[in-house]
All heavy atoms as a GROMACS GRO file, in nm:
protein
  588
    1MET      N    1  19.509  17.083   2.060
    1MET     CA    2  19.498  17.228   2.065
    1MET      C    3  19.637  17.286   2.036
    1MET      O    4  19.735  17.250   2.100
    1MET     CB    5  19.450  17.271   2.204
    1MET     CG    6  19.437  17.420   2.220
    1MET     SD    7  19.376  17.471   2.383
    1MET     CE    8  19.207  17.418   2.375
    2ASP      N    9  19.646  17.375   1.939
    2ASP     CA   10  19.776  17.434   1.906
    2ASP      C   11  19.804  17.558   1.992
    2ASP      O   12  19.721  17.599   2.072
    2ASP     CB   13  19.786  17.466   1.757
    2ASP     CG   14  19.693  17.578   1.711
    2ASP    OD1   15  19.636  17.649   1.797
    2ASP    OD2   16  19.678  17.597   1.590
    3ASP      N   17  19.924  17.611   1.975
    3ASP     CA   18  19.968  17.724   2.058
    3ASP      C   19  19.876  17.846   2.044
    3ASP      O   20  19.849  17.915   2.142
    3ASP     CB   21  20.111  17.764   2.024
    3ASP     CG   22  20.213  17.662   2.075
    3ASP    OD1   23  20.176  17.580   2.161
    3ASP    OD2   24  20.327  17.666   2.028
    4PHE      N   25  19.829  17.874   1.922
    4PHE     CA   26  19.742  17.990   1.900
    4PHE      C   27  19.609  17.973   1.972
    4PHE      O   28  19.558  18.066   2.033
    4PHE     CB   29  19.718  18.014   1.751
    4PHE     CG   30  19.837  18.068   1.679
    4PHE    CD1   31  19.896  17.998   1.576
    4PHE    CD2   32  19.892  18.191   1.715
    4PHE    CE1   33  20.006  18.048   1.510
    4PHE    CE2   34  20.002  18.242   1.649
    4PHE     CZ   35  20.060  18.170   1.546
    5ASP      N   36  19.553  17.853   1.966
    5ASP     CA   37  19.426  17.827   2.036
    5ASP      C   38  19.444  17.840   2.187
    5ASP      O   39  19.360  17.897   2.256
    5ASP     CB   40  19.373  17.688   2.002
    5ASP     CG   41  19.328  17.673   1.858
    5ASP    OD1   42  19.294  17.776   1.796
    5ASP    OD2   43  19.328  17.560   1.808
    6ARG      N   44  19.554  17.786   2.236
    6ARG     CA   45  19.581  17.793   2.380
    6ARG      C   46  19.602  17.937   2.425
    6ARG      O   47  19.547  17.982   2.526
    6ARG     CB   48  19.704  17.707   2.412
    6ARG     CG   49  19.719  17.671   2.555
    6ARG     CD   50  19.829  17.572   2.588
    6ARG     NE   51  19.917  17.526   2.482
    6ARG     CZ   52  19.896  17.418   2.405
    6ARG    NH1   53  19.788  17.344   2.423
    6ARG    NH2   54  19.984  17.383   2.312
    7LEU      N   55  19.678  18.012   2.345
    7LEU     CA   56  19.700  18.154   2.375
    7LEU      C   57  19.568  18.230   2.378
    7LEU      O   58  19.540  18.305   2.470
    7LEU     CB   59  19.796  18.216   2.272
    7LEU     CG   60  19.824  18.365   2.287
    7LEU    CD1   61  19.894  18.395   2.419
    7LEU    CD2   62  19.906  18.416   2.169
    8GLN      N   63  19.486  18.207   2.276
    8GLN     CA   64  19.357  18.276   2.270
    8GLN      C   65  19.269  18.240   2.389
    8GLN      O   66  19.207  18.327   2.450
    8GLN     CB   67  19.284  18.241   2.140
    8GLN     CG   68  19.151  18.313   2.128
    8GLN     CD   69  19.089  18.301   1.990
    8GLN    OE1   70  19.157  18.266   1.893
    8GLN    NE2   71  18.962  18.329   1.981
    9MET      N   72  19.266  18.112   2.424
    9MET     CA   73  19.184  18.068   2.538
    9MET      C   74  19.229  18.136   2.667
    9MET      O   75  19.147  18.187   2.744
    9MET     CB   76  19.193  17.917   2.553
    9MET     CG   77  19.110  17.861   2.667
    9MET     SD   78  19.130  17.684   2.689
    9MET     CE   79  19.300  17.676   2.748
   10HIS      N   80  19.360  18.140   2.690
   10HIS     CA   81  19.411  18.201   2.812
   10HIS      C   82  19.381  18.352   2.816
   10HIS      O   83  19.345  18.406   2.920
   10HIS     CB   84  19.561  18.178   2.827
   10HIS     CG   85  19.597  18.037   2.860
   10HIS    ND1   86  19.544  17.968   2.966
   10HIS    CD2   87  19.682  17.951   2.800
   10HIS    CE1   88  19.593  17.846   2.971
   10HIS    NE2   89  19.678  17.833   2.871
   11LEU      N   90  19.396  18.418   2.702
   11LEU     CA   91  19.370  18.562   2.697
   11LEU      C   92  19.221  18.592   2.717
   11LEU      O   93  19.185  18.689   2.785
   11LEU     CB   94  19.422  18.621   2.566
   11LEU     CG   95  19.574  18.622   2.552
   11LEU    CD1   96  19.614  18.664   2.411
   11LEU    CD2   97  19.638  18.712   2.655
   12GLN      N   98  19.136  18.508   2.661
   12GLN     CA   99  18.992  18.526   2.683
   12GLN      C  100  18.957  18.504   2.829
   12GLN      O  101  18.881  18.582   2.888
   12GLN     CB  102  18.912  18.429   2.594
   12GLN     CG  103  18.909  18.468   2.449
   12GLN     CD  104  18.846  18.361   2.362
   12GLN    OE1  105  18.843  18.243   2.396
   12GLN    NE2  106  18.796  18.403   2.246
   13ASP      N  107  19.014  18.399   2.887
   13ASP     CA  108  18.990  18.372   3.030
   13ASP      C  109  19.039  18.487   3.118
   13ASP      O  110  18.983  18.512   3.224
   13ASP     CB  111  19.059  18.242   3.073
   13ASP     CG  112  18.993  18.117   3.017
   13ASP    OD1  113  18.880  18.127   2.964
   13ASP    OD2  114  19.056  18.011   3.024
   14ALA      N  115  19.143  18.555   3.071
   14ALA     CA  116  19.200  18.666   3.147
   14ALA      C  117  19.120  18.795   3.127
   14ALA      O  118  19.148  18.896   3.191
   14ALA     CB  119  19.345  18.690   3.105
   15GLY      N  120  19.022  18.793   3.036
   15GLY     CA  121  18.937  18.910   3.017
   15GLY      C  122  18.988  19.008   2.913
   15GLY      O  123  18.939  19.120   2.906
   16CYS      N  124  19.084  18.965   2.831
   16CYS     CA  125  19.134  19.054   2.726
   16CYS      C  126  19.031  19.066   2.614
   16CYS      O  127  18.959  18.971   2.584
   16CYS     CB  128  19.265  19.000   2.670
   16CYS     SG  129  19.398  18.993   2.792
   17ASP      N  130  19.026  19.183   2.553
   17ASP     CA  131  18.931  19.204   2.443
   17ASP      C  132  18.984  19.143   2.313
   17ASP      O  133  19.100  19.103   2.303
   17ASP     CB  134  18.898  19.352   2.426
   17ASP     CG  135  19.018  19.437   2.393
   17ASP    OD1  136  19.120  19.385   2.342
   17ASP    OD2  137  19.012  19.559   2.418
   18ALA      N  138  18.897  19.136   2.212
   18ALA     CA  139  18.931  19.071   2.084
   18ALA      C  140  19.049  19.141   2.016
   18ALA      O  141  19.135  19.074   1.957
   18ALA     CB  142  18.810  19.069   1.992
   19ARG      N  143  19.055  19.271   2.026
   19ARG     CA  144  19.165  19.346   1.963
   19ARG      C  145  19.300  19.307   2.025
   19ARG      O  146  19.398  19.284   1.955
   19ARG     CB  147  19.140  19.496   1.977
   19ARG     CG  148  19.245  19.582   1.914
   19ARG     CD  149  19.205  19.731   1.923
   19ARG     NE  150  19.319  19.813   1.895
   19ARG     CZ  151  19.388  19.882   1.987
   19ARG    NH1  152  19.350  19.881   2.112
   19ARG    NH2  153  19.491  19.953   1.954
   20THR      N  154  19.304  19.299   2.157
   20THR     CA  155  19.426  19.261   2.227
   20THR      C  156  19.465  19.118   2.193
   20THR      O  157  19.583  19.088   2.172
   20THR     CB  158  19.407  19.277   2.379
   20THR    OG1  159  19.377  19.414   2.408
   20THR    CG2  160  19.532  19.236   2.455
   21ILE      N  161  19.367  19.030   2.186
   21ILE     CA  162  19.394  18.890   2.154
   21ILE      C  163  19.453  18.878   2.013
   21ILE      O  164  19.552  18.809   1.992
   21ILE     CB  165  19.266  18.805   2.169
   21ILE    CG1  166  19.226  18.798   2.317
   21ILE    CG2  167  19.286  18.665   2.111
   21ILE    CD1  168  19.090  18.737   2.343
   22ASP      N  169  19.393  18.948   1.918
   22ASP     CA  170  19.447  18.946   1.781
   22ASP      C  171  19.589  18.999   1.776
   22ASP      O  172  19.677  18.941   1.710
   22ASP     CB  173  19.357  19.026   1.687
   22ASP     CG  174  19.224  18.959   1.659
   22ASP    OD1  175  19.213  18.836   1.681
   22ASP    OD2  176  19.131  19.029   1.615
   23GLN      N  177  19.612  19.107   1.846
   23GLN     CA  178  19.747  19.166   1.849
   23GLN      C  179  19.847  19.069   1.912
   23GLN      O  180  19.956  19.048   1.860
   23GLN     CB  181  19.746  19.298   1.925
   23GLN     CG  182  19.882  19.366   1.930
   23GLN     CD  183  19.879  19.494   2.012
   23GLN    OE1  184  19.784  19.522   2.084
   23GLN    NE2  185  19.984  19.572   2.002
   24ALA      N  186  19.807  19.007   2.021
   24ALA     CA  187  19.896  18.913   2.089
   24ALA      C  188  19.927  18.793   2.000
   24ALA      O  189  20.042  18.747   1.995
   24ALA     CB  190  19.832  18.867   2.221
   25LYS      N  191  19.828  18.744   1.928
   25LYS     CA  192  19.851  18.631   1.839
   25LYS      C  193  19.947  18.668   1.727
   25LYS      O  194  20.035  18.589   1.691
   25LYS     CB  195  19.719  18.580   1.784
   25LYS     CG  196  19.636  18.506   1.888
   25LYS     CD  197  19.496  18.477   1.842
   25LYS     CE  198  19.490  18.370   1.738
   25LYS     NZ  199  19.351  18.332   1.705
   26ARG      N  200  19.934  18.788   1.672
   26ARG     CA  201  20.026  18.833   1.567
   26ARG      C  202  20.169  18.844   1.621
   26ARG      O  203  20.264  18.802   1.556
   26ARG     CB  204  19.980  18.968   1.510
   26ARG     CG  205  19.866  18.958   1.412
   26ARG     CD  206  19.847  19.089   1.336
   26ARG     NE  207  19.832  19.206   1.420
   26ARG     CZ  208  19.719  19.249   1.475
   26ARG    NH1  209  19.606  19.182   1.453
   26ARG    NH2  210  19.715  19.357   1.548
   27LEU      N  211  20.182  18.902   1.739
   27LEU     CA  212  20.314  18.917   1.799
   27LEU      C  213  20.376  18.782   1.832
   27LEU      O  214  20.496  18.760   1.810
   27LEU     CB  215  20.306  19.004   1.925
   27LEU     CG  216  20.266  19.150   1.900
   27LEU    CD1  217  20.235  19.219   2.032
   27LEU    CD2  218  20.374  19.224   1.824
   28TYR      N  219  20.294  18.691   1.880
   28TYR     CA  220  20.342  18.556   1.910
   28TYR      C  221  20.391  18.488   1.783
   28TYR      O  222  20.499  18.428   1.780
   28TYR     CB  223  20.230  18.475   1.975
   28TYR     CG  224  20.270  18.334   2.012
   28TYR    CD1  225  20.325  18.308   2.136
   28TYR    CD2  226  20.252  18.229   1.923
   28TYR    CE1  227  20.362  18.179   2.172
   28TYR    CE2  228  20.289  18.100   1.957
   28TYR     CZ  229  20.343  18.076   2.081
   28TYR     OH  230  20.380  17.948   2.115
   29ALA      N  231  20.312  18.497   1.677
   29ALA     CA  232  20.348  18.435   1.549
   29ALA      C  233  20.477  18.493   1.493
   29ALA      O  234  20.556  18.422   1.430
   29ALA     CB  235  20.234  18.452   1.449
   30ALA      N  236  20.500  18.620   1.517
   30ALA     CA  237  20.620  18.687   1.467
   30ALA      C  238  20.740  18.665   1.558
   30ALA      O  239  20.852  18.703   1.522
   30ALA     CB  240  20.593  18.837   1.453
   31GLY      N  241  20.717  18.606   1.673
   31GLY     CA  242  20.826  18.586   1.768
   31GLY      C  243  20.873  18.716   1.831
   31GLY      O  244  20.985  18.726   1.878
   32ALA      N  245  20.784  18.815   1.834
   32ALA     CA  246  20.816  18.947   1.890
   32ALA      C  247  20.787  18.944   2.040
   32ALA      O  248  20.688  18.998   2.088
   32ALA     CB  249  20.734  19.055   1.820
   33TRP      N  250  20.876  18.878   2.114
   33TRP     CA  251  20.851  18.850   2.256
   33TRP      C  252  20.845  18.976   2.342
   33TRP      O  253  20.760  18.985   2.431
   33TRP     CB  254  20.956  18.754   2.309
   33TRP     CG  255  20.964  18.630   2.224
   33TRP    CD1  256  21.072  18.587   2.153
   33TRP    CD2  257  20.859  18.538   2.196
   33TRP    NE1  258  21.040  18.473   2.084
   33TRP    CE2  259  20.910  18.440   2.109
   33TRP    CE3  260  20.726  18.527   2.236
   33TRP    CZ2  261  20.835  18.333   2.060
   33TRP    CZ3  262  20.651  18.421   2.188
   33TRP    CH2  263  20.704  18.326   2.102
   34ALA      N  264  20.931  19.072   2.317
   34ALA     CA  265  20.928  19.195   2.397
   34ALA      C  266  20.798  19.271   2.375
   34ALA      O  267  20.736  19.320   2.470
   34ALA     CB  268  21.048  19.283   2.363
   35GLU      N  269  20.753  19.277   2.250
   35GLU     CA  270  20.628  19.346   2.219
   35GLU      C  271  20.508  19.269   2.276
   35GLU      O  272  20.412  19.329   2.323
   35GLU     CB  273  20.612  19.367   2.068
   35GLU     CG  274  20.711  19.465   2.009
   35GLU     CD  275  20.843  19.399   1.971
   35GLU    OE1  276  20.862  19.277   1.997
   35GLU    OE2  277  20.929  19.468   1.916
   36LEU      N  278  20.515  19.136   2.270
   36LEU     CA  279  20.407  19.055   2.327
   36LEU      C  280  20.400  19.077   2.477
   36LEU      O  281  20.291  19.092   2.534
   36LEU     CB  282  20.430  18.907   2.295
   36LEU     CG  283  20.330  18.809   2.357
   36LEU    CD1  284  20.187  18.842   2.316
   36LEU    CD2  285  20.367  18.666   2.319
   37ASN      N  286  20.515  19.081   2.542
   37ASN     CA  287  20.518  19.105   2.686
   37ASN      C  288  20.456  19.240   2.718
   37ASN      O  289  20.378  19.253   2.813
   37ASN     CB  290  20.662  19.097   2.738
   37ASN     CG  291  20.669  19.105   2.887
   37ASN    OD1  292  20.679  19.214   2.941
   37ASN    ND2  293  20.661  18.991   2.953
   38ARG      N  294  20.488  19.342   2.639
   38ARG     CA  295  20.431  19.476   2.660
   38ARG      C  296  20.279  19.472   2.641
   38ARG      O  297  20.204  19.530   2.720
   38ARG     CB  298  20.493  19.576   2.564
   38ARG     CG  299  20.443  19.718   2.585
   38ARG     CD  300  20.517  19.817   2.494
   38ARG     NE  301  20.477  19.953   2.521
   38ARG     CZ  302  20.366  20.009   2.474
   38ARG    NH1  303  20.283  19.941   2.398
   38ARG    NH2  304  20.335  20.134   2.505
   39CYS      N  305  20.234  19.402   2.538
   39CYS     CA  306  20.090  19.389   2.512
   39CYS      C  307  20.020  19.323   2.631
   39CYS      O  308  19.914  19.370   2.676
   39CYS     CB  309  20.070  19.306   2.384
   39CYS     SG  310  19.899  19.267   2.344
   40LEU      N  311  20.078  19.217   2.683
   40LEU     CA  312  20.020  19.147   2.798
   40LEU      C  313  20.019  19.236   2.922
   40LEU      O  314  19.922  19.237   2.999
   40LEU     CB  315  20.097  19.018   2.825
   40LEU     CG  316  20.091  18.913   2.714
   40LEU    CD1  317  20.183  18.796   2.747
   40LEU    CD2  318  19.949  18.867   2.689
   41ARG      N  319  20.126  19.312   2.941
   41ARG     CA  320  20.132  19.402   3.057
   41ARG      C  321  20.028  19.515   3.046
   41ARG      O  322  19.968  19.555   3.147
   41ARG     CB  323  20.271  19.459   3.074
   41ARG     CG  324  20.371  19.356   3.124
   41ARG     CD  325  20.511  19.415   3.138
   41ARG     NE  326  20.601  19.316   3.190
   41ARG     CZ  327  20.618  19.289   3.319
   41ARG    NH1  328  20.548  19.353   3.410
   41ARG    NH2  329  20.704  19.198   3.359
   42LEU      N  330  20.004  19.563   2.924
   42LEU     CA  331  19.901  19.666   2.905
   42LEU      C  332  19.762  19.610   2.935
   42LEU      O  333  19.679  19.677   2.996
   42LEU     CB  334  19.907  19.722   2.764
   42LEU     CG  335  20.026  19.813   2.734
   42LEU    CD1  336  20.032  19.846   2.584
   42LEU    CD2  337  20.018  19.941   2.817
   43CYS      N  338  19.739  19.486   2.892
   43CYS     CA  339  19.610  19.423   2.921
   43CYS      C  340  19.594  19.406   3.073
   43CYS      O  341  19.488  19.432   3.128
   43CYS     CB  342  19.602  19.288   2.850
   43CYS     SG  343  19.443  19.205   2.871
   44ARG      N  344  19.700  19.364   3.139
   44ARG     CA  345  19.695  19.349   3.284
   44ARG      C  346  19.668  19.482   3.353
   44ARG      O  347  19.588  19.490   3.447
   44ARG     CB  348  19.827  19.290   3.335
   44ARG     CG  349  19.825  19.263   3.485
   44ARG     CD  350  19.961  19.220   3.536
   44ARG     NE  351  19.955  19.176   3.673
   44ARG     CZ  352  19.946  19.257   3.778
   44ARG    NH1  353  19.942  19.388   3.761
   44ARG    NH2  354  19.940  19.209   3.901
   45SER      N  355  19.733  19.585   3.305
   45SER     CA  356  19.714  19.718   3.363
   45SER      C  357  19.569  19.763   3.349
   45SER      O  358  19.511  19.819   3.442
   45SER     CB  359  19.808  19.817   3.297
   45SER     OG  360  19.789  19.946   3.348
   46ALA      N  361  19.510  19.738   3.232
   46ALA     CA  362  19.369  19.775   3.210
   46ALA      C  363  19.278  19.697   3.304
   46ALA      O  364  19.182  19.753   3.360
   46ALA     CB  365  19.330  19.751   3.065
   47GLN      N  366  19.308  19.568   3.323
   47GLN     CA  367  19.229  19.487   3.415
   47GLN      C  368  19.241  19.539   3.558
   47GLN      O  369  19.142  19.546   3.632
   47GLN     CB  370  19.273  19.340   3.408
   47GLN     CG  371  19.242  19.272   3.279
   47GLN     CD  372  19.093  19.247   3.262
   47GLN    OE1  373  19.018  19.243   3.359
   47GLN    NE2  374  19.051  19.233   3.139
   48LEU      N  375  19.361  19.576   3.596
   48LEU     CA  376  19.384  19.627   3.732
   48LEU      C  377  19.312  19.761   3.752
   48LEU      O  378  19.252  19.785   3.857
   48LEU     CB  379  19.533  19.641   3.759
   48LEU     CG  380  19.574  19.672   3.902
   48LEU    CD1  381  19.522  19.566   3.999
   48LEU    CD2  382  19.725  19.682   3.911
   49ASP      N  383  19.314  19.847   3.651
   49ASP     CA  384  19.242  19.974   3.660
   49ASP      C  385  19.092  19.950   3.679
   49ASP      O  386  19.028  20.016   3.761
   49ASP     CB  387  19.265  20.059   3.535
   49ASP     CG  388  19.404  20.117   3.526
   49ASP    OD1  389  19.476  20.116   3.629
   49ASP    OD2  390  19.443  20.161   3.416
   50ALA      N  391  19.038  19.854   3.604
   50ALA     CA  392  18.896  19.821   3.618
   50ALA      C  393  18.866  19.766   3.758
   50ALA      O  394  18.763  19.798   3.818
   50ALA     CB  395  18.854  19.720   3.510
   51LEU      N  396  18.956  19.686   3.809
   51LEU     CA  397  18.940  19.632   3.944
   51LEU      C  398  18.937  19.744   4.048
   51LEU      O  399  18.854  19.743   4.141
   51LEU     CB  400  19.053  19.534   3.976
   51LEU     CG  401  19.053  19.472   4.114
   51LEU    CD1  402  18.932  19.381   4.132
   51LEU    CD2  403  19.181  19.396   4.137
   52HIS      N  404  19.024  19.842   4.031
   52HIS     CA  405  19.027  19.954   4.125
   52HIS      C  406  18.897  20.035   4.120
   52HIS      O  407  18.847  20.080   4.224
   52HIS     CB  408  19.148  20.043   4.098
   52HIS     CG  409  19.277  19.980   4.138
   52HIS    ND1  410  19.397  20.014   4.082
   52HIS    CD2  411  19.305  19.883   4.228
   52HIS    CE1  412  19.493  19.942   4.136
   52HIS    NE2  413  19.440  19.862   4.224
   53VAL      N  414  18.843  20.053   4.001
   53VAL     CA  415  18.714  20.124   3.987
   53VAL      C  416  18.606  20.046   4.062
   53VAL      O  417  18.529  20.104   4.139
   53VAL     CB  418  18.677  20.142   3.839
   53VAL    CG1  419  18.533  20.186   3.823
   53VAL    CG2  420  18.771  20.242   3.772
   54GLN      N  421  18.603  19.916   4.042
   54GLN     CA  422  18.503  19.834   4.111
   54GLN      C  423  18.523  19.836   4.262
   54GLN      O  424  18.426  19.839   4.338
   54GLN     CB  425  18.507  19.690   4.060
   54GLN     CG  426  18.456  19.677   3.918
   54GLN     CD  427  18.469  19.535   3.866
   54GLN    OE1  428  18.553  19.458   3.910
   54GLN    NE2  429  18.384  19.501   3.771
   55GLN      N  430  18.647  19.838   4.306
   55GLN     CA  431  18.674  19.843   4.449
   55GLN      C  432  18.622  19.974   4.509
   55GLN      O  433  18.564  19.974   4.617
   55GLN     CB  434  18.823  19.827   4.479
   55GLN     CG  435  18.855  19.826   4.627
   55GLN     CD  436  18.789  19.710   4.700
   55GLN    OE1  437  18.807  19.596   4.660
   55GLN    NE2  438  18.714  19.738   4.804
   56ARG      N  439  18.643  20.085   4.439
   56ARG     CA  440  18.591  20.213   4.489
   56ARG      C  441  18.438  20.211   4.495
   56ARG      O  442  18.378  20.264   4.589
   56ARG     CB  443  18.639  20.328   4.400
   56ARG     CG  444  18.784  20.369   4.427
   56ARG     CD  445  18.822  20.498   4.359
   56ARG     NE  446  18.815  20.494   4.215
   56ARG     CZ  447  18.913  20.449   4.135
   56ARG    NH1  448  19.025  20.406   4.187
   56ARG    NH2  449  18.898  20.448   4.005
   57GLN      N  450  18.375  20.148   4.397
   57GLN     CA  451  18.229  20.138   4.398
   57GLN      C  452  18.182  20.055   4.517
   57GLN      O  453  18.085  20.092   4.585
   57GLN     CB  454  18.179  20.077   4.267
   57GLN     CG  455  18.199  20.168   4.147
   57GLN     CD  456  18.172  20.098   4.015
   57GLN    OE1  457  18.175  19.976   4.005
   57GLN    NE2  458  18.148  20.178   3.912
   58LEU      N  459  18.251  19.945   4.544
   58LEU     CA  460  18.215  19.863   4.660
   58LEU      C  461  18.238  19.938   4.790
   58LEU      O  462  18.157  19.928   4.884
   58LEU     CB  463  18.297  19.733   4.660
   58LEU     CG  464  18.255  19.629   4.558
   58LEU    CD1  465  18.357  19.517   4.552
   58LEU    CD2  466  18.116  19.577   4.588
   59ASP      N  467  18.345  20.015   4.798
   59ASP     CA  468  18.371  20.095   4.917
   59ASP      C  469  18.259  20.194   4.942
   59ASP      O  470  18.217  20.215   5.056
   59ASP     CB  471  18.504  20.168   4.906
   59ASP     CG  472  18.625  20.075   4.912
   59ASP    OD1  473  18.610  19.958   4.955
   59ASP    OD2  474  18.735  20.119   4.872
   60ARG      N  475  18.209  20.255   4.836
   60ARG     CA  476  18.098  20.351   4.851
   60ARG      C  477  17.972  20.282   4.898
   60ARG      O  478  17.898  20.334   4.982
   60ARG     CB  479  18.075  20.424   4.719
   60ARG     CG  480  18.186  20.522   4.688
   60ARG     CD  481  18.160  20.600   4.561
   60ARG     NE  482  18.276  20.682   4.530
   60ARG     CZ  483  18.349  20.669   4.420
   60ARG    NH1  484  18.316  20.582   4.328
   60ARG    NH2  485  18.453  20.747   4.400
   61LEU      N  486  17.946  20.163   4.842
   61LEU     CA  487  17.830  20.088   4.887
   61LEU      C  488  17.843  20.047   5.033
   61LEU      O  489  17.747  20.054   5.110
   61LEU     CB  490  17.810  19.963   4.800
   61LEU     CG  491  17.743  19.987   4.666
   61LEU    CD1  492  17.748  19.860   4.582
   61LEU    CD2  493  17.601  20.035   4.684
   62ASP      N  494  17.962  20.006   5.072
   62ASP     CA  495  17.985  19.971   5.213
   62ASP      C  496  17.959  20.090   5.304
   62ASP      O  497  17.899  20.075   5.411
   62ASP     CB  498  18.128  19.920   5.234
   62ASP     CG  499  18.150  19.781   5.175
   62ASP    OD1  500  18.051  19.711   5.147
   62ASP    OD2  501  18.268  19.745   5.157
   63LEU      N  502  18.001  20.207   5.262
   63LEU     CA  503  17.975  20.328   5.340
   63LEU      C  504  17.825  20.353   5.354
   63LEU      O  505  17.775  20.380   5.464
   63LEU     CB  506  18.043  20.448   5.275
   63LEU     CG  507  18.013  20.583   5.339
   63LEU    CD1  508  18.069  20.589   5.481
   63LEU    CD2  509  18.070  20.696   5.254
   64LEU      N  510  17.752  20.341   5.244
   64LEU     CA  511  17.608  20.361   5.250
   64LEU      C  512  17.540  20.257   5.338
   64LEU      O  513  17.446  20.288   5.413
   64LEU     CB  514  17.548  20.356   5.109
   64LEU     CG  515  17.583  20.475   5.020
   64LEU    CD1  516  17.540  20.449   4.877
   64LEU    CD2  517  17.521  20.604   5.074
   65ILE      N  518  17.587  20.134   5.332
   65ILE     CA  519  17.531  20.029   5.417
   65ILE      C  520  17.554  20.061   5.563
   65ILE      O  521  17.462  20.051   5.647
   65ILE     CB  522  17.591  19.891   5.380
   65ILE    CG1  523  17.538  19.847   5.243
   65ILE    CG2  524  17.563  19.787   5.486
   65ILE    CD1  525  17.611  19.728   5.183
   66ARG      N  526  17.676  20.101   5.597
   66ARG     CA  527  17.706  20.138   5.737
   66ARG      C  528  17.619  20.256   5.783
   66ARG      O  529  17.568  20.257   5.895
   66ARG     CB  530  17.853  20.169   5.753
   66ARG     CG  531  17.943  20.048   5.759
   66ARG     CD  532  18.083  20.082   5.806
   66ARG     NE  533  18.148  20.183   5.722
   66ARG     CZ  534  18.214  20.157   5.608
   66ARG    NH1  535  18.221  20.033   5.563
   66ARG    NH2  536  18.272  20.254   5.541
   67GLN      N  537  17.605  20.354   5.695
   67GLN     CA  538  17.524  20.471   5.733
   67GLN      C  539  17.380  20.434   5.756
   67GLN      O  540  17.318  20.483   5.850
   67GLN     CB  541  17.536  20.579   5.625
   67GLN     CG  542  17.670  20.648   5.622
   67GLN     CD  543  17.682  20.747   5.508
   67GLN    OE1  544  17.604  20.746   5.413
   67GLN    NE2  545  17.782  20.832   5.517
   68THR      N  546  17.324  20.347   5.673
   68THR     CA  547  17.185  20.309   5.693
   68THR      C  548  17.169  20.219   5.816
   68THR      O  549  17.069  20.227   5.886
   68THR     CB  550  17.126  20.238   5.569
   68THR    OG1  551  17.206  20.124   5.536
   68THR    CG2  552  17.119  20.332   5.451
   69GLN      N  553  17.269  20.135   5.844
   69GLN     CA  554  17.262  20.050   5.964
   69GLN      C  555  17.265  20.136   6.090
   69GLN      O  556  17.198  20.105   6.188
   69GLN     CB  557  17.378  19.950   5.967
   69GLN     CG  558  17.359  19.834   5.874
   69GLN     CD  559  17.477  19.740   5.873
   69GLN    OE1  560  17.590  19.781   5.901
   69GLN    NE2  561  17.452  19.616   5.839
   70ASN      N  562  17.342  20.243   6.087
   70ASN     CA  563  17.350  20.330   6.204
   70ASN      C  564  17.221  20.406   6.229
   70ASN      O  565  17.197  20.453   6.339
   70ASN     CB  566  17.465  20.432   6.186
   70ASN     CG  567  17.600  20.365   6.195
   70ASN    OD1  568  17.614  20.257   6.250
   70ASN    ND2  569  17.701  20.429   6.138
   71ARG      N  570  17.136  20.417   6.130
   71ARG     CA  571  17.008  20.487   6.145
   71ARG      C  572  16.896  20.395   6.189
   71ARG      O  573  16.787  20.441   6.217
   71ARG     CB  574  16.971  20.556   6.016
   71ARG     CG  575  17.064  20.671   5.982
   71ARG     CD  576  17.030  20.734   5.852
   71ARG     NE  577  17.128  20.836   5.818
   71ARG     CZ  578  17.098  20.963   5.804
   71ARG    NH1  579  16.975  21.005   5.816
   71ARG    NH2  580  17.193  21.049   5.774
   72MET      N  581  16.923  20.266   6.193
   72MET     CA  582  16.816  20.172   6.232
   72MET      C  583  16.796  20.172   6.381
   72MET      O  584  16.876  20.193   6.461
   72MET     CB  585  16.852  20.030   6.188
   72MET     CG  586  16.836  20.010   6.041
   72MET     SD  587  16.848  19.832   6.008
   72MET     CE  588  16.958  19.829   5.872
   0.00000   0.00000   0.00000
């Protein structure tokens, strides 16, 4: 497995989209390390934002569960 395949596999496992993966591979090939780091940080930030949205949804469900349990 070469570096590009390994990079792609790790980015896919991390949940990055195809556009981000392509961009990261281009930056890696060009040796543009600062730009690649920025690309990876942006992908991480997007993942964290999605996690926060899911956490708020779970919090709302927990509230509804508690409210219904209190009515039993």
